[in-house]
N, C-alpha and C positions, 0 to 999 in steps of 0.2 A: 475134657477141655476142648480138644482138636476139635471137635466136631461142631461145640457151639462159637469157634473162632472161625471156621467154615463157615456156619451158617448165618456168621456176624460179618463177613467178606460179601459173603452172596447179598447181602442183603443191602447193603454198605453200594458193591456196585450197580445191580439194581435199580436205588436211589438216583446215584447220579444221573445213568442214563432216559429215569423216567423222571429226572425234573426238568431239565430243557424245553422236555415232550412237553410237560405240564404247561411253562413259561410260555411257549411259543402259543402255545392253544389259548392261550385266559391274554393274550398279547392285546388293544386295543387299535380298535382299526383303527386307520387313516385319517380323519378327518379334514376336507375344505368347502368351496364354497361355490357356487356355479355363478361366474357374472358376465353379463358383456358386457362391463361398461368399463374402463379405466381406472374410475375415479376413489375403485376401491381401493390401487395400492398406495394413496395421497391420506385415505380415512385413522386416522389414532386410534375408532375405536375395531377397522379390522388390526391393524398390530397390536392394539393390546390384548387381543386373541392366540397370537402368536400363530398365527398356523400358516403357513403357506403352500398351499395346496388349492392350484382354481382351474377349475374348466370352463371353457369357451367353446364355439361351436362356429365356424365357421361354413358355406357354404359350397362345392366339394369344387366350383369356378372360380369362388372369386376372385383366385388373384387375375382376373381374366377383367374385371369391375374397376374403374377406378375409386371410388367408393367406399367400398367396401373391403380394397387394398389398404386404403388410408386409415378406415377404422380396424384395420387385422394389427395393419404392423401397429397403429399407434398405442393399443391392449397390448401388443408382443414386448414393444418398448418396453412399456412399461412394467409390465411383469418384469421383463428379466431385470431390470432396475431395481427391484424394489426383490431380488432375490426367491420368487415364486417360481415352482414346479406346475406346466399347464398341460392337461389335460387337455389336447387335440383333439375338437370332432369336427367330423363333419358332416355335411347333410346336405338335401333340396336346392337346386339352381334359384337364386334372386333373380335373376334375370328373366325381363316379363315377357310371359310366353314358355317359361323349358321350368315352370317349376313342378313339371309330376314328368316332365323328359328320366328315362334313365341310360345313364353312362353308360358306355361299353366296355367292358373289360379293363384294356387298351386304353382308352380314356379318363376310367378313371386309375390310372397304374401313372400314367401321366402327370394329370394332375399332383398326384401327391409327391411327386421326384419333387415337381418343382415345388410346392412346402417343403419337404423336404432337405429341399439346396438354397431355401428362404429365409430358419428356422429352423439351424441344425445345433440348435444346442435341444433342442426339443424332442423328450425321446417319449414318452405319452403318448400313446394313442386311441381315438374312440372311433372305430369304422361307420358306423351311419348311426347319427342320432334320432331317435325313436324310429328300428328301421323296420319296425311290427305294424305302425302307425298309418293308418292310408290316405293322409295327408304325404308320404313319402309316398316316392317311387320302390321303392325292394316294398310293398305291403304286402305284395301276392311275391313279387319274388325271392323267397328267402335267399333261393341256394347263387344269386348275383349278389347279392351281398354278402357271402360264404366268399366269393369269388375274389369279394373285396378287399373282406381279410385277408385270404392269404398272399395279395400280391403286398401290402402294405409285408408282412411277415418277412416274404422273401424279400423286400428293398432296403429290410428296416431290423437288424441283426441288434439285437440289445436292447429291443427296447419293448416295454409295457404297454399292446394292445387286447383295447378289447373287444372280443373277435366279435358278439353282435349285442345293440343297445336295446333292450324293449320298454314296453308299458305294459303293468302287468292289468291285461285286460283278458277277458275267456281265452280266446284265437294262440293265447301267446303258449304256447306250449307245444301249440302241433306247430307254430312260427317254430320254434325253436325246436322240433326233433327237423323241422327241414332242412333247416340249415346248420342241424349237427353234422346231418346225414354228410354233407356234401364235403363240408370237411373235415370227419371221417374221426374225430372225438367229442364230445361230449367237457372236456377235460382244459377248458380256453375259460379265458378273464370275459365274463359275463359280466354283462350293467342293467341293470334296470330301475329301473324308476317307478314306482311305489305308492303314488301321490292315493292312489286305493285306498291300498292298506292306511296311510300314515293319517285321512281324512276323517277314511269309517273307523278307525281303532279297530279293524280285523290284520288278521294277518296269511289269510289265504293265497294273497297271489306271491309272495317273497317264501311260505314255505312249498306255493307248488314248481316255482326253478328251483329250487334249494333239492326237490326231490329229483326233480328233472335231468337235472346237470350234477356232472363232478366238481368242477371248476369251483376255481374262485368268484367269486357274488361281488360284484360294487354296487354299490347304490349310487351312480352317477347324475341322477335330478332326484332330489327330493325335496318335503315341505312340506310344507301347514299350509294354508289358503287363507288371506288374507281377503283379495275379489277377488270376479272374474267377470270380463265380455267379452266369452270369443266363443259363442254359439254352442259349444259344448252342449249333447243331451243328459251325458253321466255327474248327477245332484252330485255338489257337494255343500256343509257347511261352508262361512264365509265370515272372520273378524279376527282384530287381532286376540283373542284370549284363546278363543281355535284353534287360528296359529302357532301359540303357545302350547296346545296341547298336541296339537297334532308334530309338532318338534319331538316331540318331551314321547311320541311313539313312534320315529324315525326311529331315535338309538335301543326304545326296546324291541326290537324288530333286527335290529344289528346285532342283537341277543342272541337271537335264532338258534347261530349256529357262527363259528372260530373261521369257518370262508368265508362270510361278509369281513372283507376288506377294505373300506374302502367308503364312504358316507359325504358325497357331495353334496349338502341342502342349498338347494334354488330360491332366493337369491339375493343381493344383498339391498339393495336399493332397486323402490319401482319408477320402474318404468315414467317417461317423462309426459303431463296431461292429466285432467282429472278422470280418468275414464279409462285407466290402465284394460286388457283385453286379460293382462293375469298381475298379480301382483300375492307373495310369500315371502317380501321382502324384510329380514332382520333388522332394516332399520327404516323411517316413513323417507317421504319427501324430504325434511329440510334436516337429516341427518342423527334426530331421538329413537334410541333404540328401541326397539316396542318388547313383548314382553316373550316372543322369541328366540332373542338374541339375551335375554337372560336365564333360560331355558338349556338354551348354548353352553353357556357360561359356564354353567350348575356343572355339565357331561361331562364340557372337556374338567373338569373340576375332579369328577368325581373316576374318571376313565384314566387322570391322570397325565390327561395331554399338555 
């Protein structure tokens, strides 16, 4: 009797310990929207989803440009008023002639401190958007990007910082390894734009990053393509039907690992004009939900979000 009692107590204790671990592992990823247009915050369809997380990208030197500053202030003011949590990312300069300029660590640090002072309520940062893509000056300089990350960490204690934000291309893993070597660990937050996996219905790139690193992975930009005209040589299909299927694939990819902790779908509304360079929006230009919006709603219900 005493032996059975001891065994029962031990099993009960193990169940208590293992239970929370299982619950934590099964917790769904946070879901947000990557969007540059502040109109999202007044859209009843966005509000109906119950999502509070958004991602926006600004040029690292945007505070020196009157039009960029005005646009960003409008976005941040609307986001803050709506109670949204902003993941603020940085990218190349949009000043004429400076698009490919790689700032020094000192310059980047000073710019970051200015952003931090202007938007003190922001606690989530992304070091450099699509840092391994050669439209960015960090493409061949992962060590510099890693130094930018370390600067943010040093000056933003308690913030959540996406260390490296990469596209799922063939040279991704090599770039990530050079970045991690400078930081000294792979156990950081990694950002992934897995458009290729999502739109070609595969998992190669996502699995490659998960295998190469130990830290959490956020899908900081992903989604299903409706149409594009950006001159890329990477071939994707595109239609509203395809975008819905690719959105479903995004969430299948998120199920590959419990380390996938956030998913930001890009984007909410199409850019203005008849022939945008990129359109993977969840609503059309007349604010009508596309099929991908319904896929998102179903996944949110399935995940209990």
